[in-house]
C-alpha distance (Angstrom), angle and dihedral (degrees) to the residues before:
residue distance angle dihedral
X1 . . .
X2 3.80 . .
X3 3.80 113.5 .
X4 3.86 116.8 -162.0
X5 3.77 115.7 -120.4
X6 3.72 121.9 -164.2
X7 3.80 122.8 -160.8
X8 3.79 129.8 -157.0
X9 3.75 133.3 -177.0
X10 3.81 115.5 -135.0
X11 3.82 135.3 -165.4
X12 3.83 103.8 -154.9
X13 3.88 123.8 -159.0
X14 3.79 107.7 -165.6
X15 3.86 125.7 -164.2
X16 3.91 91.2 36.0
X17 3.80 124.7 154.3
X18 3.86 90.9 -105.5
X19 3.81 144.1 -2.5
X20 3.72 111.3 -91.6
X21 3.73 146.6 144.9
X22 3.81 104.2 -125.5
X23 3.77 101.4 -173.2
X24 3.75 141.5 -105.6
X25 3.78 121.5 -27.5
X26 3.79 100.2 -172.5
X27 3.80 106.2 -59.6
X28 3.85 93.1 -18.5
X29 3.74 127.8 84.9
X30 3.81 111.4 -130.2
X31 3.83 113.6 -137.4
X32 3.77 129.0 -178.6
X33 3.80 122.1 -157.2
X34 3.81 133.3 -177.3
X35 3.78 93.2 -140.8
X36 3.83 118.4 99.4
X37 3.79 120.6 -116.5
X38 3.76 94.9 -106.8
X39 3.83 135.4 108.5
X40 3.82 90.5 -3.0
X41 3.83 94.2 -63.4
X42 3.80 94.1 130.0
X43 3.75 92.2 45.7
X44 3.81 91.2 52.9
X45 3.81 90.3 48.7
X46 3.76 90.7 50.8
X47 3.83 91.3 51.0
X48 3.81 91.4 46.6
X49 3.80 93.7 48.2
X50 3.87 93.9 47.7
X51 3.81 92.1 44.5
X52 3.78 91.7 51.8
X53 3.78 92.3 44.1
X54 3.80 95.2 48.3
X55 3.86 91.6 38.8
X56 3.82 92.8 -123.3
X57 3.73 132.6 129.4
X58 3.74 114.1 -98.1
X59 3.79 91.0 -120.0
X60 3.91 88.5 69.9
X61 3.78 91.6 63.2
X62 3.77 125.0 76.0
X63 3.74 133.9 173.8
X64 3.83 104.0 -130.7
X65 3.76 97.5 178.6
X66 3.79 140.3 6.8
X67 3.80 99.4 43.0
X68 3.79 90.7 158.5
X69 3.87 98.7 27.9
X70 3.78 131.2 80.3
X71 3.86 87.0 -126.1
X72 3.80 107.9 74.1
X73 3.75 138.7 170.4
X74 3.84 115.2 -142.6
X75 3.75 123.7 -166.2
X76 3.84 118.9 -153.4
X77 3.81 119.9 -162.3
X78 3.77 118.7 -138.6
X79 3.80 102.4 30.5
X80 3.76 138.4 70.8
X81 3.80 126.7 -120.6
X82 3.86 89.3 -106.2
X83 3.86 93.1 50.9
X84 3.84 91.3 46.2
X85 3.82 91.3 50.3
X86 3.80 91.8 46.4
X87 3.79 92.2 50.9
X88 3.86 93.3 47.4
X89 3.81 92.3 45.0
X90 3.83 89.0 58.6
X91 3.78 90.3 51.8
X92 3.78 96.9 46.4
X93 3.82 100.3 42.3
């Protein structure tokens, strides 16, 4: 069985005033989270915000690169890159 995996590049701004998806910054999606960038708190907040926004369980989202960087690559199980982009475009327009 071949399961679709969508990937999205993120630019994360931790310690913000609120959790929000700001919009596209070139090919990356800019996300602000209240959590500080310590002990994985900001990463957990990013996963939670995206899971809520995309209406998926958190277990379907994985940070595949950039664990300790503001530039991250997230992989989402069960959708293609195109489906993911289309869903996020609707939310950010």
